[in-house]
BAVEX-588873 format. One line per 3 residues: number of its first residue (from 0); for each residue x, y, z of N, C-alpha, C. Coordinates in nm, 3 decimals, always signed. Example, Ala and Ser with C-alpha at 12.3 -4.5 7.8 and 13.67 -1.06 7.14 Angstrom:
REM BAVEX-588873
0) +1.319:-0.569:+0.780:+1.230:-0.450:+0.780:+1.320:-0.330:+0.780 | +1.285:-0.225:+0.708:+1.367:-0.106:+0.714:+1.290:+0.003:+0.787
//
This chain:
REM BAVEX-588873
0) -0.619:+6.273:+5.322:-0.627:+6.278:+5.177:-0.486:+6.300:+5.121 | -0.455:+6.229:+5.013:-0.325:+6.243:+4.949:-0.332:+6.349:+4.840 | -0.223:+6.420:+4.823:-0.214:+6.527:+4.724:-0.091:+6.509:+4.637
3) -0.101:+6.559:+4.513:+0.012:+6.567:+4.422:+0.048:+6.714:+4.405 | +0.173:+6.740:+4.366:+0.210:+6.874:+4.322:+0.164:+6.887:+4.176 | +0.169:+7.007:+4.122:+0.128:+7.025:+3.982:+0.222:+6.950:+3.889
6) +0.348:+6.940:+3.924:+0.444:+6.866:+3.842:+0.409:+6.718:+3.838 | +0.378:+6.660:+3.953:+0.342:+6.518:+3.960:+0.210:+6.491:+3.887 | +0.114:+6.581:+3.902:-0.014:+6.565:+3.833:+0.005:+6.575:+3.682
9) +0.091:+6.667:+3.639:+0.120:+6.681:+3.496:+0.182:+6.556:+3.437 | +0.273:+6.495:+3.510:+0.335:+6.370:+3.464:+0.232:+6.259:+3.456 | +0.143:+6.253:+3.553:+0.039:+6.150:+3.556:-0.059:+6.167:+3.439
12) -0.095:+6.291:+3.407:-0.195:+6.319:+3.304:-0.136:+6.341:+3.166 | -0.004:+6.352:+3.156:+0.060:+6.372:+3.026:+0.050:+6.514:+2.974 | +0.047:+6.611:+3.065:+0.047:+6.753:+3.027:+0.156:+6.824:+3.107
15) +0.182:+6.949:+3.073:+0.285:+7.024:+3.144:+0.234:+7.071:+3.281 | +0.328:+7.102:+3.368:+0.294:+7.156:+3.499:+0.222:+7.289:+3.485 | +0.259:+7.367:+3.382:+0.194:+7.496:+3.357:+0.045:+7.476:+3.324
18) +0.013:+7.372:+3.248:-0.127:+7.345:+3.213:-0.207:+7.307:+3.338 | -0.148:+7.227:+3.425:-0.215:+7.189:+3.551:-0.234:+7.314:+3.637 | -0.135:+7.401:+3.640:-0.147:+7.527:+3.714:-0.263:+7.610:+3.660
21) -0.277:+7.616:+3.528:-0.389:+7.688:+3.467:-0.523:+7.626:+3.505 | -0.530:+7.493:+3.506:-0.653:+7.425:+3.550:-0.688:+7.464:+3.693 | -0.587:+7.469:+3.780:-0.611:+7.507:+3.920:-0.659:+7.651:+3.931
24) -0.593:+7.742:+3.860:-0.632:+7.883:+3.864:-0.776:+7.903:+3.814 | -0.817:+7.825:+3.716:-0.951:+7.838:+3.659:-1.056:+7.765:+3.743 | -1.013:+7.693:+3.847:-1.107:+7.620:+3.932:-1.162:+7.494:+3.867
27) -1.088:+7.437:+3.773:-1.136:+7.321:+3.698:-1.098:+7.188:+3.764 | -1.022:+7.193:+3.874:-0.987:+7.071:+3.948:-1.050:+7.081:+4.087 | -1.158:+7.007:+4.110:-1.224:+7.013:+4.240:-1.131:+6.963:+4.351
30) -1.125:+7.035:+4.459:-1.045:+6.994:+4.574:-0.901:+7.044:+4.572 | -0.860:+7.111:+4.464:-0.724:+7.165:+4.458:-0.713:+7.282:+4.556 | -0.604:+7.284:+4.631:-0.583:+7.390:+4.730:-0.448:+7.455:+4.706
33) -0.439:+7.582:+4.744:-0.314:+7.654:+4.728:-0.252:+7.677:+4.865 | -0.129:+7.633:+4.881:-0.053:+7.652:+5.005:+0.065:+7.741:+4.971 | +0.058:+7.867:+5.008:+0.163:+7.962:+4.972:+0.160:+7.985:+4.822
36) +0.267:+7.949:+4.754:+0.268:+7.961:+4.608:+0.266:+7.825:+4.540 | +0.221:+7.721:+4.611:+0.220:+7.584:+4.562:+0.077:+7.531:+4.557 | +0.036:+7.482:+4.440:-0.095:+7.418:+4.427:-0.082:+7.271:+4.463
39) -0.178:+7.218:+4.536:-0.185:+7.076:+4.569:-0.312:+7.019:+4.506 | -0.294:+6.913:+4.428:-0.403:+6.850:+4.354:-0.436:+6.717:+4.422 | -0.564:+6.690:+4.452:-0.599:+6.562:+4.514:-0.554:+6.444:+4.426
42) -0.505:+6.339:+4.490:-0.453:+6.223:+4.417:-0.560:+6.155:+4.334 | -0.686:+6.164:+4.375:-0.794:+6.097:+4.302:-0.864:+6.188:+4.201 | -0.808:+6.307:+4.176:-0.870:+6.402:+4.083:-0.860:+6.352:+3.939
45) -0.964:+6.377:+3.862:-0.965:+6.343:+3.720:-0.909:+6.459:+3.640 | -0.845:+6.427:+3.528:-0.793:+6.532:+3.439:-0.910:+6.603:+3.374 | -0.915:+6.737:+3.381:-1.022:+6.811:+3.314:-1.009:+6.799:+3.163
48) -1.123:+6.810:+3.094:-1.119:+6.809:+2.949:-1.048:+6.934:+2.900 | -0.977:+6.920:+2.789:-0.903:+7.031:+2.731:-1.002:+7.121:+2.659 | -1.024:+7.241:+2.712:-1.122:+7.333:+2.656:-1.079:+7.397:+2.526
51) -0.956:+7.371:+2.483:-0.907:+7.430:+2.358:-0.954:+7.354:+2.236 | -1.005:+7.234:+2.255:-1.045:+7.150:+2.143:-1.194:+7.117:+2.154 | -1.259:+7.113:+2.040:-1.400:+7.075:+2.036:-1.410:+6.926:+2.009
54) -1.516:+6.867:+2.058:-1.540:+6.727:+2.032:-1.574:+6.706:+1.884 | -1.531:+6.596:+1.830:-1.559:+6.566:+1.688:-1.708:+6.536:+1.672 | -1.767:+6.593:+1.567:-1.908:+6.566:+1.540:-1.919:+6.434:+1.465
57) -2.020:+6.356:+1.503:-2.040:+6.227:+1.437:-2.159:+6.230:+1.348
//
């Protein structure tokens, strides 16, 4: 399985590395593993929805 660092995942998803780190800490990225002080995100992982915003009502 291929993995990205949080920096690479952030660039791919258009968010900061800190935001990806927060997603990992909260368990919102399935398959993310921590090796020492480095989070590894699976290459096929989907970007979690941003919980800070509500969906627009139609």
